[in-house]
N, C-alpha and C positions, 0 to 999 in steps of 0.2 A: 483610679482618675475621677476628681469629682465630679457629682452627679451633676450639677451646676456649672458653667462658664465663671472666672474669677474675675467678672468686670464689674464696675461702680456704675450703675445706672443713672447717678445723680449727674455724672459726667457728661460734658456736651460731648456731640457727635465725635467720628473718629477723623484722623486727619485726611488729606485729601488723598482720593484714590491714588494716584499716581508713588505718591510717599509709601501708601499701604502696597501696595504691588512690588514696589524694591526691596522693602523690608523682607515682604515674605519670601522672592525671590532670594536675597543674600541668604538667608537664616535657612533655606532648606538647600542652597547650593554647597554651606557650609557641612549640613548633615548627607551630604550626598558624599564630598569628599570625607569625611571622617566615619562611614559606612563602609566603602571601597576598598579603605586602604585594613580595616577591620575583619572585613566576612573574609579579606584574602589570608590574613596572617590566621585569624583561626581557624579556617577551614585546611588549610594548607598546615599550619604546627599540629592543628588537632588530628588530621589523616596519620602525620610521621611520629606522634607521642601517643598516638592508639586510644584517643580521649574522643569517646564519643558526643558524652556532654561539652566537650568543646567543639567538635563540629558541628552539635546541635546549636549553638551558641552562634557559630558562625554561620548559619543558615538563618539563624533570625533575624542578624544584622544584614543579610542578602536582602532579608524579605523589608526591613528596613530601605534599603535604595531602592524596591518596588515602589516602596510607599513615600519616597520620596520625590520620584519620578511622577505618581499618580497626583502629588500635590501642587507639583508645578504643571501640570499639565490642567488639573482643576483650576488653580488661581489663574492660568490664560484665557479658560474659556468662561470663566463668570464674570471676567471683567467686559464681557462683550457688551454692546447699548443692546435695547431693546428693540424687538423687531416685530414684523408684521405677524410672525408664528408663536414669536415668546415676547408678549404684549408687555410681562413683569418683571422680563430681562432674563439671565440666566445663571443669578446666583444659586441657585438649587445643582446646579452644576459641580458643587460642593460635599450636598450632602450627596449624589450618587458617586464619585469620587470616596466617599468616605465607606459608602455601604461597598464599593468595590475592595479598598482597604481590609475593612473586616472579613471579606471574605478570603485575600490573601492570606491574612492573619489565622484564620480557619485553618484553612487546608497547609497552612506551612506546621501548624500545631499538632494537629492529628496526625501527619507523617511523623511528628517527631515523637509523640507516642505510640506509634504502631513500631518504630524502629526500637523507641528503650524495651517494651514491654517483649518483644522479639527477642532481646539480648537477656533479659531476666529469666526467661525462661529456661535459657542455659547459662549459667552461672560461670559454669567453669571457664565457658571460652571466653569470660570477660579478660580479655588483658592488662599488665602494670601500666599507668603512665607514664611517660618519662616528665621531671621536673621541668622541664620549660613550657609546658601546658600550664603550669599556672603561671607563670611568669605572665604570657600573653594573656591570662582574664584575668590580672592586675591591673594590666594597661587598658582592657578593656573596660572594666569597671569604671577606671577614672575617666576616662575618654566619656563614657554613656554619660555621666553624672555630669558633667560640665557642660553636654551636650543639651542636657534636659533644661540644664538651669537658660542659658543662654536661648535657646526655643521657646519656652514658656514664659521669658522676661520678654521677648520680640511678640508673643502670641497676645500676651495682655493688655501689648502698647497699641497695637492696631487689632485689637477685640477681632481677631479670628477664631472659629472654634475648630475648624480642619487644622491650625498650625497647632493649636491646645492638645488634640487628640495625638499629634506627631510626635507633640513634645514628650507627652504620658508616654506615649508608646516608647521614645529613646529610655526615661525611666524606669520602665518595666524590664528593660535590656539592662539594666545597669543592676537591679534587683535578680535578674538570672545569671548573668557574670557572677555575682554574688553566690550564688547556688551551686553554679556550676565550679567554683572557686572549692567551696565543704567538700563537693564529689570527689574531685581532683585532691585533695589533699588526704582525703578516706582512704581512698585507694594506694595513696603513696603509702599511706600507713600498714597496709595490710589488707585494707577492705574492697576489697576490686569490685565488688557489685556494688558501690557508691556512687562508680562515675557514671552507670546507664540511669540509678536512682536519681544523680542530678539531671539527666536528659529530661526525665519521665516528668520531672516538676517543671524545669522550662517547658517543655511542651504544653503541660497543662496549663502554667501561665499563658502562652501566647495565643491559645486557642479559647481560653476565658477572654481574653481582650478582644481579638475577633468576633467575637459573638456580640461582647457588647457595642462596640462601634459599630458592628452590622445593624443591632436589633436599633438602635439610638438613630442613625441615619434613614432606616426603614420608615421610622413611626414620623421623623420629617417631614419626608417625601409623600406621608400618607396626612398630612397640613394638619399636625401637631401644633399645639397652641401653645404661644409663650408660656414660661413659670408664671406660678402666682405672684411672686416678689415683681416682676417686670410688669403686669399685666395693673396690680396694685399702685404700682408708679404712673403708670402710664393713666390710667382713674384719677389721679391727685394732680395730674399735669392739666389735664381737662377742664375739671372743675376748678382749678385757679384760674382761668382762662376767664374777663370779664365776659358778665354778660351768659355764660353757661348757668341753670339752676339746676340741671342734671345731668346724670350720665347712666343712660341702662342699654343693655343687649349689646355691650362690648363684647365683641370678639378679634382672636389674634390666631393667624396662621403665621408658621415658622417659611422663611424664607430665604435659604443659605444661613447667613450668620443676621441677615434683618428679619423685621417682621413686619408684615401687613395688618391694618388692623380697620374695622368696621365696628361704628357704633352712632348709637341715636343720643343725641342732644336736646335736653330741653331750654327750652328758651322763651322768652316774656309771650305772649301770644298776641298782646297788641302791637308787637316790633312791625316793621316793614319787609318785606320778603329780601329784598337788600340789604338791612339792618343783621337779619338773622345770617344772610350769607355771609356777613363780614366778620358775624360771629363765628360763626363754623370754619372760617380760614382762618383767622387770626388762633382757635383751638388745635388747626391741624398743625399750622407752624408750629406751636408749643412744643407740639409734642415731638416733631420730625427734628428740629433741634436739640431736643434733651435728650432720646433715645434712639435706640438701633431700628428704625421706625422708615422703613421705605416708601412707605403712603396711608392714607388715613382716611377711608369711606366714609362721610358725614353724612347723617341723616334726620334733618331738623324738624323738633316736634314741638307742639304751641303748650306752651305750659300757664294756666290763670292761675293768678293766688289767690286762695280762699281763706288762708288758715293766718292772715295776718301779713303785714307788709316787711319783705324780706325774703320771707320763708321759701324754705327747698324743697323740693318733694323726694324720698325717696331716694337713695341711689344704687340701692342692690338689681344687681344684672340678672338678668333669666338666663344668661347662657355666656361662657367662656372661651 
């Protein structure tokens, strides 16, 4: 999965909340239907065809189903309006859901690893796989890749990091199905131990993804800042606002898929309080219109030009 979200920060704000909710719900229900069908087929055929790798892939698909319901639950709660106990809203419910999703994947992956290692300790007990397992794996691979492309397109359109995570989860499933297919082919060719080896690789992939999602969500819940590219884009927008002579102490923190901003703005010292206030409001509005920013808290600092008309002070931040 990419380290940063594939969103264009120069675009205007995302579509209305109702449209976002409908798109997220629709794509997740499509994923639910696909994962219910695949997990049932993979586990059933895997048991009948004595393929541990296919059963592991089926459990992976089953974990996707749990992840889909986590996404639906998060989408429902994160859209709640701010209240007395949550004055900044409930957007971080998505981050909490991502943390839960990561924990689920980590547990499932470790379980796969344990089972595969146990089989490899006694390779003579590994049975020959039936060819039907290979057909099911091929269908699963194509289905997961198609699901990934569909969900990523929706996630990019509505700018949802949780849906991006779920989409890349589907891509990892396609990769794991490819590994399972190789293991099954090897087993059919007489190398029986390749089936549990494939299960071992799938378990490692699932565990790694679970750790990555969980660790990323944990940092966001601990008030991690936006990335440098987003911060620079916000700073440029502030400096473009009429009357803003400089920007300093620009700080950000993530709130779900949105950003909270605190910043000090330098304005001419000879302006009235009302004029300085209007400049700050205009700068705030520009940022909230052009970026995924929930709120901008501004502090106006007086600035006196001492080095020529029109000069601006340095705009280096003391903190991010």
